[in-house]
C-alpha positions as CSV (number, residue, x, y, z in Angstrom):
1,M,1.4,-7.1,-13.5
2,F,0.8,-7.0,-9.8
3,A,-2.6,-7.1,-8.2
4,I,-2.8,-4.4,-5.5
5,H,-5.5,-3.9,-2.9
6,S,-5.4,-0.9,-0.5
7,N,-7.5,0.3,2.4
8,I,-7.7,3.7,4.1
9,D,-9.5,3.5,7.4
10,N,-11.1,6.4,9.3
11,A,-10.0,9.3,7.2
12,I,-11.0,12.7,8.6
13,G,-10.8,16.2,6.9
14,F,-9.4,19.0,9.1
15,A,-9.4,22.7,8.5
16,D,-8.1,25.8,10.3
17,V,-11.2,27.9,10.9
18,N,-10.4,31.3,12.5
19,G,-7.3,29.8,14.1
20,V,-9.1,26.7,15.4
21,H,-8.0,23.3,14.0
22,M,-11.3,21.4,13.6
23,N,-12.8,18.3,12.0
24,I,-14.9,19.6,9.1
25,T,-15.9,16.3,7.5
26,G,-17.7,14.8,10.5
27,T,-17.8,11.0,10.7
28,P,-14.6,9.3,9.6
29,A,-14.7,7.7,6.2
30,S,-13.1,4.5,5.0
31,F,-12.0,3.8,1.4
32,S,-10.7,0.7,-0.5
33,S,-9.6,0.0,-4.0
34,S,-8.2,-2.8,-6.1
35,N,-5.8,-2.1,-8.9
36,W,-3.4,-3.7,-11.4
37,A,0.0,-2.1,-11.5
38,W,2.9,-2.7,-13.9
39,G,6.2,-3.6,-12.4
40,G,9.1,-5.9,-12.7
41,G,11.3,-8.1,-10.7
42,A,14.8,-9.7,-10.6
43,Q,16.0,-12.9,-9.0
44,V,19.6,-14.1,-8.4
45,G,20.6,-17.4,-6.9
46,M,23.4,-19.8,-6.3
47,T,23.7,-23.5,-5.5
48,Y,26.6,-24.9,-3.5
49,F,27.1,-28.7,-3.5
50,L,28.3,-30.1,-0.1
51,D,28.8,-33.6,-1.7
52,R,27.2,-35.6,-4.5
53,S,23.7,-35.7,-2.9
54,W,23.5,-32.7,-0.5
55,F,23.5,-29.1,-1.6
56,L,22.6,-25.6,-0.4
57,D,20.4,-23.3,-2.4
58,F,20.5,-19.5,-1.9
59,N,18.3,-16.9,-3.7
60,Y,17.3,-13.3,-3.5
61,T,14.3,-11.7,-5.2
62,Y,13.4,-8.0,-5.7
63,A,10.2,-6.7,-7.2
64,R,8.8,-3.2,-7.6
65,T,5.7,-1.7,-9.1
66,G,5.5,1.6,-10.9
67,Q,3.8,4.4,-9.1
68,F,0.0,4.4,-9.2
69,T,-2.6,6.8,-7.8
70,D,-5.9,6.2,-6.1
71,N,-8.4,9.0,-6.0
72,Y,-11.3,8.9,-3.6
73,T,-14.3,11.3,-3.1
74,R,-17.1,11.3,-0.6
75,P,-19.8,13.9,0.2
76,F,-20.0,15.1,3.8
77,T,-22.2,17.1,6.1
78,S,-20.9,18.2,9.5
79,T,-22.3,20.4,12.3
80,S,-19.9,22.1,14.7
81,N,-20.3,25.2,16.9
82,G,-23.7,25.9,15.4
83,Y,-22.4,25.9,11.8
84,T,-23.3,23.3,9.2
85,T,-20.6,22.5,6.6
86,T,-21.3,20.5,3.5
87,G,-19.0,19.6,0.6
88,T,-17.0,16.8,-1.0
89,A,-13.9,15.4,0.5
90,Y,-11.2,14.5,-2.0
91,L,-8.4,12.1,-1.1
92,T,-5.5,11.2,-3.4
93,A,-3.0,8.4,-2.4
94,A,0.1,7.8,-4.5
95,D,1.6,4.3,-3.9
96,R,4.4,2.1,-5.1
97,V,4.9,-1.4,-3.8
98,T,8.4,-2.9,-3.2
99,T,9.0,-6.5,-2.1
100,Q,12.2,-8.4,-1.3
101,S,12.8,-12.0,-0.3
102,V,15.7,-14.1,0.7
103,A,15.6,-17.9,0.8
104,V,18.1,-20.5,1.9
105,S,17.4,-24.2,1.7
106,I,19.3,-27.4,2.3
107,N,18.4,-30.2,-0.2
108,T,19.2,-33.7,-1.1
109,A,19.2,-35.4,-4.5
110,F,17.7,-38.9,-4.7
């Protein structure tokens, strides 16, 4: 399991009203969530001995979560061109996290 934290900053809802593209949700909204997501990883590595006490270590790691979805809602009221709009903004974000790492080290045995 992977611990995931996501932030959406300053989201604005737009609409096409009579051919005019306008902000209908007013003040930007920010959202955040924390989730646990299932996933898996694999690692492969190799060690190369330079002599009896010195060696190089190489490894590669790949990890990926399954897809998860965050759903956010927020009520809004906005006034534009003399009209007041009220409603609920719905935002859905589908995510998947992938990480990769490569490491090389030179080591000595005592």
